[in-house]
N, C-alpha and C positions, 0 to 999 in steps of 0.2 A: 748746111745752113748754120750760122753762128747761133748759139743758144740764147743770145739776147735779141735776135730778130723777132719781130712780131709775127704771130701765127693766127690767122683768122680761121680757127677750127670750130668755133661755136656753131656756125650755121650748118656745116655738114654733120656735126655730131648731133645737134638737136633734130635735124631731119631724120637721121638714123634712129634716134630715140623715139620719135613720134611713131615709128613703125614697129620698133622692137623692144619697147620698155617691158621689163618684168612686171607681172601683176603680183603685188604683195599686199597683205591685209592692212598695212599702215599707209599705203600710198594713194595719192590722187592720180588720176589718169593724166598723161602729158597734156599740158596746156590748160588743165582744169583749174578751178579755184583751189586755193591751198587746203590741205587736209587738216583734220583736227589736231591742234598743237599737242594735246595730251598723247595722242597715238604716235605722233612723230617723236616726241620726247621719250616715251616708253620704249619704242622700238630702237632708238639710237642708244639708249643706255644698255639695253639687252644685247645689241649687236657689237658692243665693245669686245674685241678679241674673240668673237663667237660667230660661227657660220649661220647664214640665213636659214638654212633648213632646220638647224637646231632651235632657232629662236621662234619660228612660227607657232608651234604648239604652245609654248610658254606665253607668247603674246596673246594668243586667243584665250587662254585660260585667265590671264590677268584682266583683259578687257571685258570678259564676261563677268568675273567676280567683282572687279573694281573698275567701272567704266569711265571714271573721271578722277581728276586730282582730289576732289573732296572725298570721294569714296575710298580712294587709296589712303589718303591722309588719316581717315578714321579707322583703318584696318588694324587688327591686332598684329603686333610685330611678329609673333610666333607663326601666325597664319601666313604672312607674307614670306617669311624665311622658308617655311615648309613648301610653299608653292614654287619658290625659286630653286629648290634643291635639285641638283643635277645640271644646272645651267653654268655653274662654276663662278669663280671670281666673286666670292660672296660679299666682299665689301661693297660691290655694286648694289646689292639688295638693301643693305643698311643705308647707303646713300640715297637710294631710290625713295625709301620711306621718308628720310629727312627732307629731301627735296620736295616731295609731294606736300609735306606739311608746311614747308616754307611758301610754296606756291598757293596753297589753300589760304594761308594767312594773308598773302598779298592780294588774293582775289583773281589773279590771272598769271599766266606765264609771261615773263618779260619778252620783248620782241627783239632787242638788240644784243649783239654778242657781248658787249661790255656788261650789260645787266645779267645776262644768262650766266656769265662766268662767275658771278657772285654766289650762285646756288651750289649746294652740295652735289658732288658727283659729276659736275659739268666742267670738262676741260676744254682745251682749245679746239679739238676736232668736233666734239659734241656740240659746243656752243655755236660754231660756224655752221654745222649741219642743220641744227634747229632753226637758226636765223634764216638760212637760205630756203629750206624745204617748207617750214611751217609759216614763214612770214615773208618770203620772197625777197629778202634783203641780199644784196651782193655780199658774198662772204667766200673766203678761200677755204674750200673744204678738201682736206687731204687725209684719206685713209689708205690702207695697204694697197687696194686696187688702184687708187689714183696715183700713188707713188710709182707703181709699176708702169702705168700708162705714161706718166710724165717723164720718167727716166728713159723710157724707150723713145718717146717723141723727140727728146733732146739728146739722146745718146749720152746721158750723163755718166761719166766714168768714175766720179767720186763715190766711194763706197758708203753704204749705210752702216751705222746710223748717222755718221757725221754729215752726210749729204742732205739731211732733212731740211735745214734752213734754206738751202739752195733750191730744193724741190718745191718748198712753199713759195719762194719768190718766183719761180718759173710758172707755177700754177696760177699765181696772181696775174701774170702777163696774159694768160689765155682765158681768164674768167670774165664772162660778159656781165654787163649791167642788167640786161633783161633776162627773164626766165632763169633766175639764179638757182632756184631749187631744182628745176628740170636739168640744168646743166650739171649740177653736182651729182644727181642720180644717174645721168647719162654716163658720166665718167666712171661711176661705180659699176654700172651695168657693162660698160665696155671692158673694164678690167676683169669682171667676173666671167663674162661669156665669150669674149673675143681675144682680148689681150691677156691671155692666161699665163700663169707662171711657166708652164711647160707647153710646148707645141702651140704657140699663139697662132690664131687663125687670121693671118695678115691679109689674105686675099678677100676676106669679108669685112675688113676694117675701113670705116669711112675716113680715117685719118692717115691711111697709108701714104697718100701723095706727099704729106708733110712730115713723115716720120723718119728721123735720122737713124733710129735703131733699125728700121727695116732696110734702109739704104746700106747699112753695114753688112747685111747678109746674115747677121746673127742677133736678132732682136732679143732672143731668150737670154743673152748674156747680161741684160739689164733687168732689174737694178743690180749693181755690183754690191756684194755683201761681204763685210769683214768676217773672218773666220770666228765662229762661236767657240767660247770656252766651254769645256764639258760642265754639265750640271753637277753640283755636289751631291753626294749620296748620303741619305740619312736612314735611320732605322728606328722602329718603334714596336710596341706591343699593344694590341687591342684586346679588351677583356669582355667576355660574354658571360654575364652573371645571370643565371637562369633561376627563376623561382616558379615552379609549376609550369604553367603555360605562358609565363611572361618573362621578359628580359629587361634588365636594367638599362635605361638610357639616362644620359646627363645632358645638361646644357653647357656648351662651351662658353668661356668668358666673352663678353661683348667685344672686347678689343683683341686684335690678333687674328691669325689665320682661321678661317671658318667661324669667325666670331658670332655668337648668338644662336648657333645652330644646334639642334638635337644631334647627339652623337653617342657612340659607344664609349665607355671609359677607356682612356688610353694614358700611358705614361708619356714622358717627354720624347720628342723626336730628335735623336742625337747622332753623333758620329759612329757609335758602336751599338750593337743590339743590347737593349736594357734588360731583357728577360722579364722576370716576375717582380722586380724590385718595387714597382709602383702599383701592384695589384690593389684594387679598391677594397678587398676584404680577404681575410685569411680563409683558407680552405684547401681542398684537395684539387689544386689546379692541374689541368691537363693541357699540354702543348700540342697543337695540331700539326700534322705533317704539311698541310697546305699553308702557303703564305700568300700575301697580297702585295702587289706592286702598283704604284701610282705615280704619275708624273705631274708635279706642280710646275708653276712658271719658273721658279728659281732653284728647284731641287727635285731629286727623285727619292721616293720613300719606299722602303721595303718593310713590311709589317709582319711580325710574328703574331699568331692567334692563340689565345689561351681561354679555356672554358672551365666553369665550375657551376655546380648546382648547389643551392642553399635552401634552408627550410622555408616553407611557404608562408610562415608568419613574419618573415623579415620585413622591416620597415624601410622604404626607400630613403627616408630622412636620415638614416644612418650613413648614407653615402653623400650627404650634402643637401642643401636646400633645393638644388635643381635636379635631384634624382627623381625619376618616375619609372613606374613599371609599365611596359608596353606589351600588348599581346604578340607573341611570336608570329602567329599566322597573319598578323596585320602589319608586319614590320615595314612593308613597302609604303605604307601610308604615313610613316613617321617623318618623312621629308629629310632623310639622312643625306649629307653630302656624299658625293660619288665614292670617295675612298672608304667611307664607313658602310655605304650600301654594298660595295663589293665584299667587304668582310662579313656583313650580315648574311649575304647569300651563302657564303662558305659555312658559317656557323649553323645556319638554318638546315643545310643539307646534313651536316654531321650530327646535329642534335635531334633530328626527326626520329 
């Protein structure tokens, strides 16, 4: 079937969704009244580039501590960043707070895509998803799951990422006016549970009769992906400054990677191992045999670990305004980003 031919897939897809929709804490049941816009917005921000299973416990923590835009807007920045720790992509947490404060000032979350896109942290996908799911507006919602379903449905041979404008246009042709939020979530659920990246379960798919990818005999060949360039490799050193039963933590600059988060002191992350050149204090530094590796979106980091013990009367102000002493046995409560939490676990084992 030519990819510009109309496809009446909404009815069979929504019929399938009515019976098989995932039960998620931010979701309303199929056909029910729209869910709380705050919960939809929060979940969609958390779900950006993050799996549902990882998001659920964070979502439940946030909605218990901060159940509304007003509550989140009034929260302390450090508390929110600490609660976000481990979820990754930390700019989302900063944008989350900024957006909550914008919405609190407005008095409500805007209902249209155009108005939603004016808020911090809301891009094309998130704006469309909120408009459809929270407010029932027709919107073209395309995430990774929807990309996979659409490229298979139309057997789209153009590779990603260049194919994305075409994928959005094709998604527009199949998006109905009615039950917009349910349709968007049905597409996501189909991609998550049936039209999976590997071994799609085509015999269970309600769209199989209309699927050109299935007709080719190799639906898993779609979407076509351009070959990825290897990630750059960077190196750094993290420093464990121990004072009695406490360890030095610092606050990272607000702007930049992991901005605003508590962290261990670290030198620059560069193309060659920096060693001890940027140690925060002079002392008898010991390099550990263990190292830590971590993959970020755009590079891979290998970290050398260095430890020193200093006199118990040392003042954290010596290490800058954002220095603070944290109990070693409570380090997990500091809300460290994942790469620093990995290093802290190694340091903790060695220094016990």
